[in-house]
C-alpha positions, 0 to 999 in steps of 0.5 A, a space after each residue: 662732074 667737076 664744077 669747072 666742067 659745069 661752068 663750061 656746059 652750054 644749056 640747050 634752048 630745047 630745055 625750055 621747049 621741054 619746060 613749055 611742053 611739060 606744062 601740057 601734062 595734067 591737062 588731061 590724057 586726051 589733050 596730051 595725046 593731041 598735043 603730042 601728035 601736033 608736036 610730032 607733025 610740027 617738030 621740024 618746022 619748030 626746030 627751024 624757027 627756033 634755030 633762026 634768031 630773027 624768026 624766034 624773036 618775032 614768034 616770042 614777041 607775038 606770043 607775049 604781045 610785045 613790041 619790044 623785049 625787056 632790056 637785057 633779055 633774049 627770046 629763047 623759044 615760043 610754041 603754040 598748041 591749038 586749043 591747049 597752050 601758048 608758051 614763050 620763054 625769055 632769058 638774060 642769057 642768049 641761046 647758045 652762049 655758056 652759062 659761065 659767062 652770065 654773071 650772077 646766073 641765068 634769069 628765066 621768064 616763062 609765060 603760059 596761056 592755058 587755053 582750056 582754063 576756066 573761070 574757077 582756075 583764074 579765081 583759084 590762082 587769084 585767091 592763092 596769089 592774094 593770100 586768101 587761099 593756100 590751095 595751089 592746085 591750079 599750079 600743080 595741075 599745070 605741072 608747076 610745083 611750089 615748094 618751101 618758100 619765104 614770102 617776100 611780097 604780093 601785090 597788083 601792078 596796074 598797067 595799061 589795059 591789064 592788071 598783073 597780080 604777083 606773089 614774090 618769094 624766096 625758095 623752091 619753084 619747079 616745072 617738070 623739066 626744070 628740076 635738074 637745072 635748079 641749083 639751090 633756092 630761087 628768087 621767084 615770082 608767080 604772075 597772073 595777067 588779068 585781061 579785061 573781058 577774057 576768062 582764060 588763064 594767062 600766067 608767068 614764072 620769073 626765076 633768078 638764082 638766090 645770090 646768097 642762100 645762107 643770108 637772111 632775107 632782110 640782108 639781100 639786095 632785091 632791087 633789080 631782081 624778079 621779086 622787086 615790084 618796080 622791076 616787075 612793073 618795068 619788065 611787064 610793061 613790055 608784055 601785053 598778051 591781052 591785046 591778042 586777037 
């Protein structure tokens, strides 16, 4: 396919439904089957909800615990599978608009609430993000694959009623259904939302195209990107799934 054709191609919001559903894999065969049955039964209603921008936005806001969405971002999809996972996706490109109209490329935020997760899962992700361990199996089990990356930074954002641990990198970060859409390295952050008194795993992936793959990291302008701590703080201040009942 020629580059000009690629620029005119519209990316369906159902790609992101695939991203969310892909994360159901590896949660166990029984869980996957249950999730598949649920999706078949609820597919028509989900399609109607996702086609309606008002309904779609309200569902995403509910999943994220957000009163308002971060500035410049649009609701792409939200799906909830009882006892398995809640997923919500935001993008800086409105659903249905050409990718070629998005200067700098599309930035995507994927939130996952893994309901069967354990305290060990949460501890494993915390240790990985803080650099105490190189064991990323908690991500792999949820079909998130971290490839070769250059560390940008890690830290903790203290927000009202929650903490957000983050690992900011430059390199490869993929889910099963996003591999074909990855065009080169990404500026990416893996985030872990710690909710007081709650044991289940709430995490997110925030990904943007690398603006200059051949340029040394120290020469990149990172302000305003998903790997900039102040940008993370502003963005995540809108998102508080800890207040979920």
